[in-house]
N, C-alpha and C positions, 0 to 999 in steps of 0.2 A: 111910656116905657122908661124914660130916663128918671121921671119922678118916682116910679115904682122901685127902680134900682136904688135910688138914693134913700128911700124909706126902708129898704130891706135891712134887716138886722145884720150887722157885720160880725163875722165869726171871730171869736177871741181865742187865741192860742196861748195857753198858759205854759210857763216853764214847769214841766211836770217832774223834773229830776232835781229841783232845787233842794228837796229834802235830804238828798245825799250829802249836801254841803253844809246844811244848817242844823240838822238834828244830831244829837249825840248817839252813840251806839246803843244805849239803853232805850232811847226813844225810837230808834230804828227797829230794835228787836220787838218793842211793844206794837209797832205798826206793821212791820214787814217780816218779823221773826228772824232776821239775819243781821249781822253787823255790817258796817260799811265795807270792810275788806271782803267779807263773804259775798255780799251783793255784787261787787265788781268782779270777783272771781267767777260767780255764776253767769254774769253778763258775758264775760270773755268765752266761757264754755259754750253758751247757746248762740252766740252771735252768728256763726256760719250758717245756722239753720233758720234763724229768725230774721236777720237783716235782709231786706229785699231792695234791689236797685229801683229807684223811682225818680221821676222828674218833679214830683210835688215838692213845693218849698216848705211844707209843714208836715212831712212824713213822720209817723210815730217812730221814735227812736227805740233801739233795743233796750236801753235803760228804762224807758217808760213801760214797755211791754213786760219786762221783768218785774217792775214795781207793782203794776196793777195785778199781775198774776200772784205775786206774793201776798198782796193785800187781800185778795179774794180767798186764797188758801188759808190765810191766818185768821180772817174774820168771818168768812162765810157771807151769806146774804144774797144779793142780786147783782149781776154784772152791770145793770143800769145804774145802781148806786155807786159802783166803782167808777163808772164812766163820769158821773157827775162830779165825783171827788177829784178826778184827774183831768177834767175838762175835755172829755171825749164822748162821742156818740156811742150808743150801745153796739151797733154793728162793728165799729172799729175795735171796741173793747173785746167783743166776742172773737173776732178773727185773731187779734193779738194774743188773747188768753189761750185759746186752744193751740195755736201755733207754738207758744212758749211751753205749754204743758207737754206737748209731744216732744219738743226739743229736750226738756229736762229728762223725760223718760229715756231718751236715746243717749244723751251725753253722760248722765250719771250712772255709771255701771258699778254700783257700790252695794248691791245686795247679793252676797255670795255665801253659800254654806261651806263650813270647814270640812273639806274632804281629805286633806293631806294629814299625815300623822303628826307633823309639827303643829299644824293649826288645831287639831283635835286635842292634843296634849295641853295646849295653853287654855283652850275653852274649858276642859275638864278641871284644870287647876283653879281657874277663876270661879267656876260654879261651886266648887267644893268649899271655897271661902264663904259663900253665901249661907249655905245650910248644912254643910258636912254631908252632902249626898254625893257619892262617888260616881265617876265616869259619865257625867251628864254632858251631852253634846248640844243641848238646846231645850228651851221650854216652848211648847206649842199650844195654840188656842185659836179660836175663831172670834171675830167681832163683826157686828152688823153696822153697815154704813147706810143711812137712810137716803133714798133717791126719790125723784118724782114718779108718779104713776106711769108705768110703761104703756105701750100700745096694748089694746084689748087682747090680742092673740097671745101675748106672753105675760100679761099682768099677774095671773094666778101664781106663777112660779116664783115671783118676786115678793109675795106677801110672806113675811117672816112670822115666826110663832108669836111675836108680840103684836101682830096685827098691822104693821105698816110695811111699805115697799122698801126693800133693802137689797144690798149686795153682801153676801157672806164672805168675809175675807179671812183666810187662814194665814197665820204668820208664825215663824219661829224666831226667837231672839236669843242673844247670849246674855251673860251676866251684866254687861254694861248697858243693857236696854237697846242694843243695836240689832236691827232686824237682819237675819241671815237668809231668810226665805220668805217670800210673800206670794200667795195665790189669790188673785183678785179678779175672778171672772164668773163666780157661781151665784145664781139667784138666791134670795134670802131664805127660801124654804129648804135649801139643801142642807143635809145633816153634815156636821163636822167630819164624821167618820168616812162619808162618801168622798168628800173633798180630799181627805188624807190619802185614801186608797188610790185615787186617781192623780195624785201629785207626783212630780218627778222625784222628789226626795223620798216619798213613801215607797215608790216602786224600786228605787235604787237600794234602799235599806232592805227591802224584801229580797233583793237579789244578792247583796253583798254581806249582810249580817255584820255590821260594824262593831268594833270593840267599844261599846258604849250605848247610850240610849237617850231618847228624848223623854221629857216628862209631860204628860198630858192629863187632863181631867177625866171624869167618868164618861165624857162624850166619846172617848176613844176606847178601842179594844186593847186590853193588855197584851202586848207582844214582847218578844225578847229585846226589841229595840224601841219599844214604847211602853214605859212603865206608868201605871195609873195608881191612884190611891185605893186603899182597901175600903170597901163599903162599910164594913162593921169591924173595926180592929178590936180584938179581944185581949191580947197579951201586951205586956210592956214593950217588947221589941216591935210589935205591929204598930203600937201607938207612936213609938219613936220614929219608925219608918214614915208614917203618915205626916208627922210633924215636920220632918226634914223635907219630905216631898212638897208639902204646902209652902214652906219658906222658900224653897228653891224655885218651884214653878211660878210663884207669885211674880217673878221678874217679867213674865210676858204680860200680865195684867197691868203692872206698872208701866211697861213700855207702851201699851195701848193708851193708858191714861196720859202719859207725856205727849204721845203723838197727837191725840185729840185735843189736848190743851194747847199745843203749839199750832196745830192746823185745825181751827175750829169749824171749818167747812165740813169736816167729817163727823161732827157731833150733832146729835139731834136737837140740841138747844138752839142751834142756828137755823133750824128747819130741815132742809135736805139739799142734795145736789140736783139742780134743775136742768139736767141734761139727759140725753139718751143713755141707756145702760153702757153702751160701748164707750161713750165719752166719759161717763162716770168712772169707768175702770182706769182710763188714762189719768184722770185727776187724782184718784186714789193712789195709783202707783207713783205719781209725781210727789205726793205728800210723803209717802214712805221713804222715797229716795232722798228727799230733802231732810227728813228726820235724821237719816244716817249722815248726810252732809253736815248737819249741825253738830253731830257728835264728833265728826272728823275735825271740825273747826272749834271744838270746845265751847260751843254756844249754849248757854244755860237756857232752859225753857222760860217763857214769860212767867212772872211770879204768880199770876192769878190762876186759880183753879187747876193746880197741877195734880190734884187727886180727884179728877172728874169721874163721875159714874160712867162706866162703860157697859154697853149692851153686849152680852155674850151670846153666841149663836147656838150653843149646845141645846139640843132638844131633849124631850123627856125620855125617848126610847134609846136606851144605852145599848151599844153593840155587845155581842157575846165575846168574852175574852178567850184566847186560845190556851190550850194546856201548856204549851211551851212558854208562853208569856207568864202564866201564873207560876210555873215552875221556876223561871228566872227570878221572879219577885220573891218567892219563898226562900230561894237560895241566898239572895241578897240580904234579906231580913235576918237569916240565920248567921251569915258571915259578918255582917257589918253593923247590925242594930241590936244584937243580943248582948 
């Protein structure tokens, strides 16, 4: 027994936070997507939820859990590879990762839609500078996040129109590429218009009729608060309307591109999220909130692949636009694009 003990491989505990002292901010952004100051700020925010009292002499620190979580979100792949990189076994990495993801979702309360008059006035002014389209409160679109094959009883619902398993995420952004609303819970086969009609923002706009509108693509019905492009613009004013609409609504596509470049685990080039749909939703929301956190901290996205191809969720069956929506669009074209 003593001989067996002496031959047993001794566990090696590496200093897994030394990167915070030795790497430059550019190197940290490349590996972990955040600067040193931002990482320590995030550590302080999640510490109350992540740190657990223990008698173990080599307990995983909060810093280590944050770093391994940021590494996975930024690079994708497998948790076992992240464990090898940080000198941890897969079960420890999995516990630390999901605990930190849930903490990020709780402590970062930074996705809010501009409902106040003051907020909406600023958003409209900023959007107008983009494409000279008036009274825009946000650009909306859906994007597909690939996930592993769910259980057989729910698999069919998650197969998106491109043939892989996914979650269809609907998001609204402002002109600074900051997300102001995110709905990340619907299976990949769900149409954008159904997600919108069941969203809190969609239902509130239906009730209150705000002084402004969102810009959506042809996957949405044209309503007084949701303006879509004309399918076949004939006149010069209609063409100018469509051109301004495209320039302005393009912000949400750019926002998705920056998000998936910054957090590669969401992009199909790294495979998929290898978790249950419920855990995938938490990972997705953590990435969106960290994206806004990066904007708050003025952290530029990593230089590689900032114009990544993004899978959009819009299907082929376009919803029928309402008469009041088409009337609002015609009036706008006559008043502002003629």
